[in-house]
MMTF fields as JSON, N, C-alpha, C and O atoms, coordinates in Angstrom:
{
  "mmtfVersion": "1.0.0",
  "mmtfProducer": "UNKNOWN",
  "numBonds": 519,
  "numAtoms": 520,
  "numGroups": 130,
  "numChains": 1,
  "numModels": 1,
  "chainsPerModel": [1],
  "groupsPerChain": [130],
  "chainIdList": ["A"],
  "bondAtomList": [4, 2, 8, 6, 12, 10, 16, 14, 20, 18, 24, 22, 28, 26, 32, 30, 36, 34, 40, 38, 44, 42, 48, 46, 52, 50, 56, 54, 60, 58, 64, 62, 68, 66, 72, 70, 76, 74, 80, 78, 84, 82, 88, 86, 92, 90, 96, 94, 100, 98, 104, 102, 108, 106, 112, 110, 116, 114, 120, 118, 124, 122, 128, 126, 132, 130, 136, 134, 140, 138, 144, 142, 148, 146, 152, 150, 156, 154, 160, 158, 164, 162, 168, 166, 172, 170, 176, 174, 180, 178, 184, 182, 188, 186, 192, 190, 196, 194, 200, 198, 204, 202, 208, 206, 212, 210, 216, 214, 220, 218, 224, 222, 228, 226, 232, 230, 236, 234, 240, 238, 244, 242, 248, 246, 252, 250, 256, 254, 260, 258, 264, 262, 268, 266, 272, 270, 276, 274, 280, 278, 284, 282, 288, 286, 292, 290, 296, 294, 300, 298, 304, 302, 308, 306, 312, 310, 316, 314, 320, 318, 324, 322, 328, 326, 332, 330, 336, 334, 340, 338, 344, 342, 348, 346, 352, 350, 356, 354, 360, 358, 364, 362, 368, 366, 372, 370, 376, 374, 380, 378, 384, 382, 388, 386, 392, 390, 396, 394, 400, 398, 404, 402, 408, 406, 412, 410, 416, 414, 420, 418, 424, 422, 428, 426, 432, 430, 436, 434, 440, 438, 444, 442, 448, 446, 452, 450, 456, 454, 460, 458, 464, 462, 468, 466, 472, 470, 476, 474, 480, 478, 484, 482, 488, 486, 492, 490, 496, 494, 500, 498, 504, 502, 508, 506, 512, 510, 516, 514],
  "bondOrderList": [1, 1, 1, 1, 1, 1, 1, 1, 1, 1, 1, 1, 1, 1, 1, 1, 1, 1, 1, 1, 1, 1, 1, 1, 1, 1, 1, 1, 1, 1, 1, 1, 1, 1, 1, 1, 1, 1, 1, 1, 1, 1, 1, 1, 1, 1, 1, 1, 1, 1, 1, 1, 1, 1, 1, 1, 1, 1, 1, 1, 1, 1, 1, 1, 1, 1, 1, 1, 1, 1, 1, 1, 1, 1, 1, 1, 1, 1, 1, 1, 1, 1, 1, 1, 1, 1, 1, 1, 1, 1, 1, 1, 1, 1, 1, 1, 1, 1, 1, 1, 1, 1, 1, 1, 1, 1, 1, 1, 1, 1, 1, 1, 1, 1, 1, 1, 1, 1, 1, 1, 1, 1, 1, 1, 1, 1, 1, 1, 1],
  "groupList": [{"groupName": "MET", "atomNameList": ["N", "CA", "C", "O"], "elementList": ["N", "C", "C", "O"], "formalChargeList": [0, 0, 0, 0], "bondAtomList": [1, 0, 2, 1, 3, 2], "bondOrderList": [1, 1, 2], "singleLetterCode": "M", "chemCompType": "L-PEPTIDE LINKING"}, {"groupName": "GLY", "atomNameList": ["N", "CA", "C", "O"], "elementList": ["N", "C", "C", "O"], "formalChargeList": [0, 0, 0, 0], "bondAtomList": [1, 0, 2, 1, 3, 2], "bondOrderList": [1, 1, 2], "singleLetterCode": "G", "chemCompType": "PEPTIDE LINKING"}, {"groupName": "SER", "atomNameList": ["N", "CA", "C", "O"], "elementList": ["N", "C", "C", "O"], "formalChargeList": [0, 0, 0, 0], "bondAtomList": [1, 0, 2, 1, 3, 2], "bondOrderList": [1, 1, 2], "singleLetterCode": "S", "chemCompType": "L-PEPTIDE LINKING"}, {"groupName": "LEU", "atomNameList": ["N", "CA", "C", "O"], "elementList": ["N", "C", "C", "O"], "formalChargeList": [0, 0, 0, 0], "bondAtomList": [1, 0, 2, 1, 3, 2], "bondOrderList": [1, 1, 2], "singleLetterCode": "L", "chemCompType": "L-PEPTIDE LINKING"}, {"groupName": "PHE", "atomNameList": ["N", "CA", "C", "O"], "elementList": ["N", "C", "C", "O"], "formalChargeList": [0, 0, 0, 0], "bondAtomList": [1, 0, 2, 1, 3, 2], "bondOrderList": [1, 1, 2], "singleLetterCode": "F", "chemCompType": "L-PEPTIDE LINKING"}, {"groupName": "ALA", "atomNameList": ["N", "CA", "C", "O"], "elementList": ["N", "C", "C", "O"], "formalChargeList": [0, 0, 0, 0], "bondAtomList": [1, 0, 2, 1, 3, 2], "bondOrderList": [1, 1, 2], "singleLetterCode": "A", "chemCompType": "L-PEPTIDE LINKING"}, {"groupName": "ARG", "atomNameList": ["N", "CA", "C", "O"], "elementList": ["N", "C", "C", "O"], "formalChargeList": [0, 0, 0, 0], "bondAtomList": [1, 0, 2, 1, 3, 2], "bondOrderList": [1, 1, 2], "singleLetterCode": "R", "chemCompType": "L-PEPTIDE LINKING"}, {"groupName": "THR", "atomNameList": ["N", "CA", "C", "O"], "elementList": ["N", "C", "C", "O"], "formalChargeList": [0, 0, 0, 0], "bondAtomList": [1, 0, 2, 1, 3, 2], "bondOrderList": [1, 1, 2], "singleLetterCode": "T", "chemCompType": "L-PEPTIDE LINKING"}, {"groupName": "ASP", "atomNameList": ["N", "CA", "C", "O"], "elementList": ["N", "C", "C", "O"], "formalChargeList": [0, 0, 0, 0], "bondAtomList": [1, 0, 2, 1, 3, 2], "bondOrderList": [1, 1, 2], "singleLetterCode": "D", "chemCompType": "L-PEPTIDE LINKING"}, {"groupName": "TYR", "atomNameList": ["N", "CA", "C", "O"], "elementList": ["N", "C", "C", "O"], "formalChargeList": [0, 0, 0, 0], "bondAtomList": [1, 0, 2, 1, 3, 2], "bondOrderList": [1, 1, 2], "singleLetterCode": "Y", "chemCompType": "L-PEPTIDE LINKING"}, {"groupName": "PRO", "atomNameList": ["N", "CA", "C", "O"], "elementList": ["N", "C", "C", "O"], "formalChargeList": [0, 0, 0, 0], "bondAtomList": [1, 0, 2, 1, 3, 2], "bondOrderList": [1, 1, 2], "singleLetterCode": "P", "chemCompType": "L-PEPTIDE LINKING"}, {"groupName": "HIS", "atomNameList": ["N", "CA", "C", "O"], "elementList": ["N", "C", "C", "O"], "formalChargeList": [0, 0, 0, 0], "bondAtomList": [1, 0, 2, 1, 3, 2], "bondOrderList": [1, 1, 2], "singleLetterCode": "H", "chemCompType": "L-PEPTIDE LINKING"}, {"groupName": "VAL", "atomNameList": ["N", "CA", "C", "O"], "elementList": ["N", "C", "C", "O"], "formalChargeList": [0, 0, 0, 0], "bondAtomList": [1, 0, 2, 1, 3, 2], "bondOrderList": [1, 1, 2], "singleLetterCode": "V", "chemCompType": "L-PEPTIDE LINKING"}, {"groupName": "ILE", "atomNameList": ["N", "CA", "C", "O"], "elementList": ["N", "C", "C", "O"], "formalChargeList": [0, 0, 0, 0], "bondAtomList": [1, 0, 2, 1, 3, 2], "bondOrderList": [1, 1, 2], "singleLetterCode": "I", "chemCompType": "L-PEPTIDE LINKING"}, {"groupName": "GLU", "atomNameList": ["N", "CA", "C", "O"], "elementList": ["N", "C", "C", "O"], "formalChargeList": [0, 0, 0, 0], "bondAtomList": [1, 0, 2, 1, 3, 2], "bondOrderList": [1, 1, 2], "singleLetterCode": "E", "chemCompType": "L-PEPTIDE LINKING"}, {"groupName": "GLN", "atomNameList": ["N", "CA", "C", "O"], "elementList": ["N", "C", "C", "O"], "formalChargeList": [0, 0, 0, 0], "bondAtomList": [1, 0, 2, 1, 3, 2], "bondOrderList": [1, 1, 2], "singleLetterCode": "Q", "chemCompType": "L-PEPTIDE LINKING"}, {"groupName": "ASN", "atomNameList": ["N", "CA", "C", "O"], "elementList": ["N", "C", "C", "O"], "formalChargeList": [0, 0, 0, 0], "bondAtomList": [1, 0, 2, 1, 3, 2], "bondOrderList": [1, 1, 2], "singleLetterCode": "N", "chemCompType": "L-PEPTIDE LINKING"}, {"groupName": "LYS", "atomNameList": ["N", "CA", "C", "O"], "elementList": ["N", "C", "C", "O"], "formalChargeList": [0, 0, 0, 0], "bondAtomList": [1, 0, 2, 1, 3, 2], "bondOrderList": [1, 1, 2], "singleLetterCode": "K", "chemCompType": "L-PEPTIDE LINKING"}, {"groupName": "TRP", "atomNameList": ["N", "CA", "C", "O"], "elementList": ["N", "C", "C", "O"], "formalChargeList": [0, 0, 0, 0], "bondAtomList": [1, 0, 2, 1, 3, 2], "bondOrderList": [1, 1, 2], "singleLetterCode": "W", "chemCompType": "L-PEPTIDE LINKING"}],
  "groupTypeList": [0, 1, 2, 3, 4, 5, 5, 6, 4, 7, 3, 5, 1, 3, 8, 7, 7, 3, 9, 2, 6, 10, 2, 10, 11, 3, 7, 12, 13, 8, 14, 2, 1, 3, 7, 3, 14, 14, 3, 8, 1, 13, 6, 6, 15, 12, 6, 3, 6, 7, 7, 2, 14, 10, 2, 2, 3, 5, 16, 5, 14, 3, 5, 3, 12, 0, 12, 17, 5, 18, 5, 7, 8, 14, 5, 13, 6, 10, 3, 12, 10, 11, 3, 10, 10, 7, 7, 7, 0, 3, 7, 3, 15, 16, 1, 3, 1, 16, 12, 14, 7, 13, 5, 7, 5, 3, 10, 8, 11, 7, 13, 3, 5, 1, 12, 7, 2, 15, 1, 5, 12, 6, 5, 5, 10, 1, 7, 12, 6, 11],
  "groupIdList": [1, 2, 3, 4, 5, 6, 7, 8, 9, 10, 11, 12, 13, 14, 15, 16, 17, 18, 19, 20, 21, 22, 23, 24, 25, 26, 27, 28, 29, 30, 31, 32, 33, 34, 35, 36, 37, 38, 39, 40, 41, 42, 43, 44, 45, 46, 47, 48, 49, 50, 51, 52, 53, 54, 55, 56, 57, 58, 59, 60, 61, 62, 63, 64, 65, 66, 67, 68, 69, 70, 71, 72, 73, 74, 75, 76, 77, 78, 79, 80, 81, 82, 83, 84, 85, 86, 87, 88, 89, 90, 91, 92, 93, 94, 95, 96, 97, 98, 99, 100, 101, 102, 103, 104, 105, 106, 107, 108, 109, 110, 111, 112, 113, 114, 115, 116, 117, 118, 119, 120, 121, 122, 123, 124, 125, 126, 127, 128, 129, 130],
  "secStructList": [7, 2, 2, 2, 2, 2, 2, 2, 2, 2, 2, 6, 6, 7, 7, 7, 3, 3, 3, 7, 7, 1, 7, 2, 2, 2, 2, 2, 2, 2, 2, 2, 7, 3, 3, 3, 3, 7, 6, 6, 1, 7, 3, 3, 3, 3, 7, 7, 3, 3, 3, 7, 7, 4, 4, 4, 4, 6, 6, 7, 1, 3, 3, 3, 3, 7, 1, 7, 4, 4, 4, 2, 2, 2, 2, 2, 4, 4, 4, 6, 6, 6, 1, 7, 6, 6, 7, 3, 3, 3, 3, 7, 7, 1, 1, 1, 1, 2, 2, 2, 2, 2, 2, 2, 2, 7, 6, 6, 1, 7, 3, 3, 3, 7, 7, 7, 7, 7, 7, 7, 3, 3, 3, 3, 6, 6, 3, 3, 3, 7],
  "xCoordList": [0.816, 0.0, 0.862, 0.539, 1.964, 2.833, 3.39, 3.459, 3.785, 4.32, 3.25, 3.525, 2.03, 0.929, 0.664, 0.564, 0.551, 0.276, 1.443, 1.231, 2.668, 3.833, 3.831, 4.126, 3.502, 3.44, 2.349, 2.572, 1.177, 0.067, 0.409, 0.144, 0.994, 1.369, 2.425, 2.353, 3.397, 4.452, 3.854, 4.195, 2.971, 2.332, 1.479, 1.287, 0.97, 0.171, 1.041, 0.53, 2.364, 3.279, 3.643, 4.242, 3.297, 3.636, 5.057, 5.507, 5.739, 7.089, 6.959, 6.527, 7.334, 7.056, 8.325, 9.146, 8.468, 9.561, 8.976, 8.19, 9.352, 8.947, 10.004, 11.155, 9.611, 10.522, 10.206, 9.047, 11.247, 11.082, 12.413, 13.465, 12.36, 13.623, 14.265, 13.574, 15.576, 16.239, 15.625, 15.35, 15.421, 14.818, 15.086, 15.434, 14.928, 15.048, 14.042, 14.345, 12.856, 11.839, 12.372, 12.263, 12.95, 13.499, 14.685, 14.839, 15.509, 16.667, 16.23, 16.793, 15.23, 14.737, 14.149, 14.393, 13.371, 12.783, 13.892, 13.805, 14.932, 16.063, 16.732, 17.106, 16.88, 17.619, 16.804, 17.342, 15.515, 14.762, 13.353, 12.588, 13.005, 11.67, 10.695, 11.014, 9.508, 8.445, 7.604, 7.177, 7.371, 6.425, 5.055, 4.822, 4.153, 2.798, 1.871, 1.732, 1.234, 0.264, -1.111, -1.62, -1.703, -2.972, -4.152, -4.025, -5.296, -6.513, -6.909, -7.466, -6.622, -6.992, -5.931, -6.038, -4.902, -3.872, -2.677, -1.669, -2.766, -1.641, -0.537, -0.794, 0.685, 1.859, 2.602, 2.81, 3.002, 3.797, 4.945, 4.849, 6.03, 7.206, 7.112, 6.88, 7.295, 7.237, 8.554, 8.943, 9.229, 10.474, 10.121, 9.505, 10.504, 10.216, 11.502, 12.527, 11.439, 12.539, 12.305, 11.209, 13.34, 13.232, 14.33, 15.359, 14.088, 15.104, 14.845, 13.71, 15.906, 15.843, 16.438, 16.621, 16.735, 17.377, 16.334, 15.825, 16.006, 14.973, 15.229, 14.281, 16.48, 16.778, 16.39, 16.227, 16.239, 15.877, 14.413, 13.977, 13.654, 12.249, 12.046, 10.91, 13.134, 13.066, 12.207, 11.738, 11.99, 11.184, 9.805, 9.115, 9.407, 8.124, 6.955, 6.902, 6.024, 4.797, 3.772, 3.008, 3.766, 2.807, 3.528, 4.306, 3.266, 3.823, 2.671, 1.914, 2.544, 1.539, 2.147, 3.255, 1.431, 1.869, 1.051, -0.171, 1.753, 1.068, 1.824, 2.298, 1.917, 2.542, 1.506, 0.441, 1.802, 0.924, 0.81, 1.776, -0.357, -0.6, 0.453, 0.882, 0.87, 1.833, 3.22, 4.049, 3.47, 4.782, 4.803, 5.819, 3.708, 3.613, 4.703, 5.412, 4.855, 5.853, 7.26, 8.048, 7.571, 8.889, 9.155, 10.293, 8.116, 8.277, 8.411, 9.151, 7.71, 7.687, 8.916, 9.434, 9.382, 10.467, 11.698, 12.2, 12.209, 13.39, 13.123, 14.058, 11.852, 11.5, 11.39, 11.511, 11.163, 10.865, 11.844, 11.389, 13.157, 14.049, 14.136, 14.751, 13.529, 13.699, 12.46, 12.586, 11.281, 10.059, 9.687, 9.423, 9.661, 9.275, 7.774, 7.023, 7.341, 5.92, 5.004, 3.793, 5.557, 4.748, 4.396, 3.569, 5.009, 4.683, 3.378, 3.265, 2.407, 1.141, 1.3, 1.865, 0.795, 0.857, -0.528, -1.53, -0.587, -1.841, -1.692, -0.821, -2.535, -2.514, -3.67, -4.821, -3.346, -4.339, -4.172, -4.102, -4.111, -3.814, -5.068, -6.014, -5.057, -6.065, -5.69, -4.539, -6.635, -6.351, -6.673, -7.011, -6.558, -6.877, -5.609, -4.607, -5.661, -4.568, -3.485, -2.508, -3.625, -2.578, -2.412, -1.288, -3.513, -3.443, -2.786, -1.942, -3.168, -2.616, -1.116, -0.358, -0.69, 0.736, 1.527, 2.593, 1.001, 1.677, 1.689, 2.704, 0.57, 0.471, 1.423, 1.958, 1.645, 2.594, 4.009, 4.772, 4.356, 5.705, 5.886, 6.974, 4.828, 4.905, 3.779, 2.858, 3.846, 2.73, 2.443, 1.336, 3.389, 3.179, 2.702, 2.563, 2.453, 2.072, 0.556, -0.146, 0.073, -1.306, -1.353, -0.556, -2.294, -2.419, -3.821, -4.811, -3.891, -5.16, -5.314, -4.359, -6.533, -6.846, -7.763, -8.737, -7.459, -8.264, -8.52, -8.017, -9.3, -9.571, -9.393, -9.473, -9.156, -9.062, -9.713, -9.675, -10.3, -10.871, -9.922, -10.262, -8.736, -7.736, -7.067, -7.021, -6.569, -5.844, -4.636, -4.64, -3.614, -2.398, -1.718, -1.857, -0.99, -0.184, 1.169, 1.255, 2.219, 3.553, 3.715, 3.88, 3.667, 3.734, 5.146, 5.333, 6.139, 7.551, 8.311, 7.746, 9.578, 10.32, 10.285, 10.628, 9.865, 9.789, 8.527, 8.395, 7.579, 6.314, 5.147, 5.092, 4.197, 2.989, 1.792, 1.712, 0.865, -0.378, -1.496, -1.769, -2.14, -3.269, -4.503, -5.573],
  "yCoordList": [-1.19, 0.0, 1.257, 2.235, 1.233, 2.396, 2.729, 3.899, 1.72, 1.948, 2.491, 3.374, 1.973, 2.462, 3.937, 4.739, 4.298, 5.687, 6.592, 7.704, 6.134, 6.943, 7.19, 8.299, 6.173, 6.333, 7.323, 8.203, 7.181, 8.093, 9.535, 10.444, 9.757, 11.112, 11.689, 12.855, 10.863, 11.309, 11.675, 12.714, 10.839, 11.121, 12.388, 13.058, 12.715, 13.935, 15.175, 16.289, 14.975, 16.106, 16.496, 17.551, 15.669, 15.967, 15.497, 14.468, 16.248, 15.903, 14.724, 14.897, 13.538, 12.302, 11.481, 11.377, 10.903, 9.975, 8.697, 8.739, 7.568, 6.267, 5.824, 5.584, 5.718, 5.289, 3.844, 3.477, 3.031, 1.625, 1.073, 1.672, -0.056, -0.716, -1.207, -1.4, -1.406, -1.906, -3.247, -4.116, -3.392, -4.626, -4.715, -3.716, -5.897, -6.014, -5.113, -4.582, -4.937, -4.068, -2.645, -2.042, -2.112, -0.755, -0.66, 0.341, -1.682, -1.689, -1.59, -0.81, -2.378, -2.348, -0.973, -0.428, -0.41, 0.916, 1.951, 2.8, 1.882, 2.812, 2.689, 3.691, 1.471, 1.227, 1.524, 2.063, 1.181, 1.3, 1.86, 1.887, 2.297, 2.832, 1.742, 0.553, 2.166, 1.245, 0.917, 1.817, -0.351, -0.763, -0.813, -1.602, 0.028, 0.089, -0.558, -0.081, -1.646, -2.338, -1.795, -2.029, -1.065, -0.389, -1.359, -2.484, -0.895, -1.702, -2.099, -3.176, -1.228, -1.508, -2.328, -2.539, -2.794, -3.625, -2.86, -3.468, -1.554, -0.749, -0.774, -0.665, -0.918, -0.884, 0.411, 0.812, 1.065, 2.29, 2.267, 1.706, 2.894, 3.053, 4.398, 5.425, 4.382, 5.605, 5.738, 4.853, 6.851, 7.127, 7.678, 8.739, 6.967, 7.372, 7.694, 7.041, 8.688, 8.925, 7.954, 7.893, 7.201, 6.234, 6.479, 7.085, 5.996, 6.08, 5.037, 4.619, 4.639, 3.815, 4.583, 4.037, 5.856, 6.697, 7.597, 8.518, 7.351, 8.143, 9.646, 10.426, 10.067, 11.504, 12.238, 13.458, 11.526, 12.187, 12.632, 13.302, 12.263, 12.666, 13.849, 14.174, 14.501, 15.576, 16.762, 17.517, 16.947, 18.069, 17.644, 18.42, 16.429, 15.921, 16.685, 16.896, 17.094, 17.722, 16.671, 16.86, 15.565, 14.494, 13.163, 12.952, 12.27, 10.921, 9.925, 9.894, 9.121, 8.062, 6.81, 6.413, 6.197, 4.944, 3.844, 3.789, 2.962, 1.925, 0.604, 0.022, 0.16, -1.119, -2.008, -1.533, -3.276, -4.177, -3.664, -3.137, -3.819, -3.27, -3.731, -2.939, -4.975, -5.496, -4.861, -4.948, -4.225, -3.621, -2.11, -1.464, -1.54, -0.087, 0.479, 1.397, -0.037, 0.507, 0.383, 1.325, -0.762, -0.983, -0.007, 0.42, 0.347, 1.271, 2.711, 3.49, 3.075, 4.458, 4.812, 5.922, 3.924, 4.244, 4.895, 5.869, 4.422, 5.081, 6.52, 7.309, 6.861, 8.191, 9.22, 10.419, 8.764, 9.647, 10.813, 11.951, 10.598, 11.746, 12.673, 13.736, 12.28, 13.033, 13.797, 14.763, 13.389, 14.051, 15.181, 14.941, 16.424, 17.544, 17.464, 16.82, 18.116, 18.094, 18.654, 18.435, 19.362, 19.894, 18.827, 19.077, 17.644, 16.56, 15.912, 15.42, 15.911, 15.23, 13.766, 13.435, 12.901, 11.463, 10.994, 11.334, 10.21, 9.65, 8.143, 7.639, 7.429, 5.979, 5.499, 5.883, 4.661, 4.012, 2.501, 1.769, 2.055, 0.658, -0.094, 0.491, -1.385, -2.264, -2.546, -2.358, -2.985, -3.39, -2.301, -1.172, -2.672, -1.776, -1.331, -2.046, -0.148, 0.326, 1.086, 1.5, 1.282, 1.96, 3.414, 3.878, 4.135, 5.538, 5.646, 6.514, 4.778, 4.807, 4.51, 5.136, 3.573, 3.244, 4.437, 4.766, 5.075, 6.239, 7.384, 8.064, 7.602, 8.686, 8.481, 9.454, 7.257, 6.97, 7.344, 7.9, 7.039, 7.332, 8.804, 9.352, 9.449, 10.836, 11.663, 12.09, 11.89, 12.512, 13.958, 14.437, 14.668, 16.076, 16.257, 17.388, 15.171, 15.236, 15.145, 14.555, 15.729, 15.514, 14.151, 13.855, 13.324, 11.973, 11.801, 12.018, 11.416, 11.204, 9.728, 9.065, 9.222, 7.846, 7.892, 8.645, 7.104, 7.104, 5.694, 4.719, 5.61, 4.336, 4.532, 5.649, 3.456, 3.487, 2.228, 1.167, 2.364, 1.197, 0.661, -0.268, 1.248, 0.812, -0.481, -0.761, -1.232, -2.443, -2.568, -2.097, -3.199, -3.394, -4.676, -5.113, -5.255, -6.428, -6.237, -5.747, -6.631, -6.584, -7.838, -8.94, -7.66, -8.786, -9.358, -10.552, -8.484, -8.857, -7.668, -6.58, -7.847, -6.682, -5.577, -5.808, -4.379, -3.259, -3.186, -2.304, -4.104, -4.137, -4.206, -5.066, -3.28, -3.251, -3.315, -2.588, -4.205, -4.345, -3.677, -4.051, -2.685, -1.978, -2.84, -2.444],
  "zCoordList": [0.0, 0.0, 0.0, -0.675, 0.761, 0.803, -0.563, -0.939, -1.305, -2.654, -3.583, -4.395, -3.472, -4.302, -4.014, -4.942, -2.753, -2.404, -2.777, -3.261, -2.558, -2.948, -4.45, -4.896, -5.229, -6.685, -7.071, -7.902, -6.474, -6.784, -6.428, -7.215, -5.253, -4.844, -5.79, -6.179, -6.153, -7.071, -8.424, -8.988, -8.949, -10.242, -10.181, -11.196, -8.996, -8.829, -8.647, -8.534, -8.618, -8.518, -7.098, -6.887, -6.117, -4.731, -4.416, -4.919, -3.595, -3.148, -2.177, -1.037, -2.633, -1.905, -1.733, -2.644, -0.55, -0.279, 0.293, 1.24, -0.271, 0.248, 1.251, 0.885, 2.515, 3.584, 3.931, 4.125, 4.006, 4.346, 4.821, 4.593, 5.474, 5.817, 4.515, 3.514, 4.529, 3.311, 2.876, 3.703, 1.58, 1.062, -0.435, -1.064, -1.005, -2.467, -3.187, -4.255, -2.615, -3.21, -3.357, -4.424, -2.28, -2.321, -3.281, -3.979, -3.317, -4.213, -5.673, -6.441, -6.053, -7.435, -7.758, -8.835, -6.82, -7.049, -7.239, -8.126, -6.408, -6.542, -7.903, -8.512, -8.372, -9.609, -10.865, -11.832, -10.866, -12.116, -11.954, -12.918, -10.774, -10.537, -10.141, -10.177, -9.764, -9.378, -10.605, -11.328, -10.835, -11.867, -11.216, -10.3, -11.69, -11.17, -12.175, -13.301, -11.768, -12.617, -12.255, -11.159, -13.196, -12.963, -13.039, -13.521, -12.552, -12.582, -13.993, -14.206, -14.963, -16.353, -17.092, -18.3, -16.361, -16.966, -17.501, -17.861, -17.56, -18.034, -16.984, -15.785, -17.455, -16.574, -16.816, -17.961, -15.737, -15.89, -14.9, -13.808, -15.317, -14.45, -13.752, -14.389, -12.447, -11.656, -10.905, -10.142, -11.131, -10.406, -9.037, -8.935, -7.982, -6.612, -5.869, -6.067, -5.029, -4.084, -2.925, -2.366, -2.572, -1.49, -0.47, -0.767, 0.732, 1.767, 2.851, 3.081, 3.495, 4.703, 5.876, 6.964, 5.639, 6.647, 7.315, 6.675, 8.587, 9.264, 9.259, 9.178, 9.343, 9.408, 8.127, 8.149, 7.017, 5.761, 5.75, 4.814, 6.781, 6.87, 7.798, 8.144, 8.21, 9.201, 8.76, 9.612, 7.474, 6.988, 6.493, 5.831, 6.808, 6.319, 6.932, 8.144, 6.082, 6.563, 6.965, 7.912, 6.235, 6.461, 6.335, 5.405, 7.275, 7.199, 7.253, 8.224, 6.218, 6.203, 6.803, 6.442, 7.706, 8.32, 7.67, 7.809, 6.952, 6.194, 6.342, 5.367, 7.574, 7.874, 8.535, 8.929, 8.659, 9.397, 10.837, 11.388, 11.435, 12.778, 13.784, 14.623, 13.72, 14.687, 14.529, 15.435, 13.384, 13.124, 13.352, 13.092, 13.831, 13.968, 14.864, 14.454, 16.063, 16.984, 16.405, 16.479, 15.839, 15.232, 14.088, 13.892, 13.331, 12.205, 12.677, 12.075, 13.739, 14.22, 15.056, 14.933, 15.881, 16.833, 16.195, 16.756, 15.07, 14.485, 14.031, 13.894, 13.798, 13.319, 14.44, 14.192, 15.672, 16.797, 16.925, 17.04, 16.91, 17.081, 15.87, 15.947, 14.76, 13.523, 13.055, 12.301, 13.48, 13.018, 13.964, 15.143, 13.458, 14.319, 14.628, 13.896, 15.71, 16.072, 14.98, 15.023, 14.019, 12.918, 11.877, 11.0, 11.961, 11.039, 11.473, 12.596, 10.593, 10.862, 10.484, 9.442, 11.346, 11.11, 10.67, 11.3, 9.587, 9.097, 9.013, 8.305, 9.73, 9.649, 8.787, 8.993, 7.826, 6.971, 7.118, 6.13, 8.357, 8.669, 9.094, 9.621, 8.857, 9.425, 10.875, 11.269, 11.65, 13.017, 14.018, 13.663, 15.266, 16.371, 17.085, 17.096, 17.68, 18.512, 17.787, 18.411, 16.488, 15.726, 16.143, 16.332, 16.289, 16.694, 18.067, 18.289, 18.973, 20.33, 20.322, 21.062, 19.501, 19.407, 18.877, 19.397, 17.846, 17.277, 18.284, 18.438, 18.969, 19.958, 21.119, 21.651, 21.52, 22.594, 22.172, 22.962, 20.929, 20.428, 20.089, 20.264, 19.607, 19.134, 19.774, 19.078, 21.083, 21.797, 21.401, 21.645, 20.805, 20.446, 19.006, 18.54, 18.307, 16.894, 16.714, 17.536, 15.643, 15.223, 14.556, 13.667, 14.992, 14.448, 13.893, 14.591, 12.648, 11.974, 11.644, 11.24, 11.824, 11.451, 10.241, 10.222, 9.249, 8.044, 7.557, 8.116, 6.522, 5.864, 4.369, 3.859, 3.693, 2.238, 1.69, 2.313, 0.536, -0.125, -1.189, -1.922, -1.27, -2.246, -1.762, -0.565, -2.685, -2.37, -3.268, -4.406, -2.757, -3.545, -3.096, -1.954, -4.011, -3.702, -4.373, -5.498, -3.667, -4.256, -5.104, -4.579, -6.412, -7.337, -7.431, -7.667, -7.24, -7.291, -6.714, -6.608, -6.339, -5.883, -6.956, -8.116, -6.539, -7.463, -8.282, -9.131, -8.047, -8.795, -7.846, -6.967, -8.033, -7.213, -8.154, -9.144, -7.814, -8.582, -7.791, -6.651, -8.403, -7.777, -7.881, -7.42]
}
């Protein structure tokens, strides 16, 4: 889901960075862009800025949290010293307790909970099917 939203934001002209732990998926995106398989079957390459370095998000206005609910704390903790209180956090996660987990780690931040009807699957490293 994070890759899908990052691609959509990038295509809309928004300054977007995909943050994730190092992985083959991120490596492929860095090397050749993200292959986005659209609902209508069209495939497009999207060049995304990616990082695994939490400090590179220090100027983020908005951070979307799109990890499995059980991984929320693990994903947020490295960001704590780098995200200023002006960064709004938006969770679009399934499960319960996500807002509370984020609020515990980042008590001075605005935290928004949302829902999406979008779906995505990682078809291969560097490829996301909408």
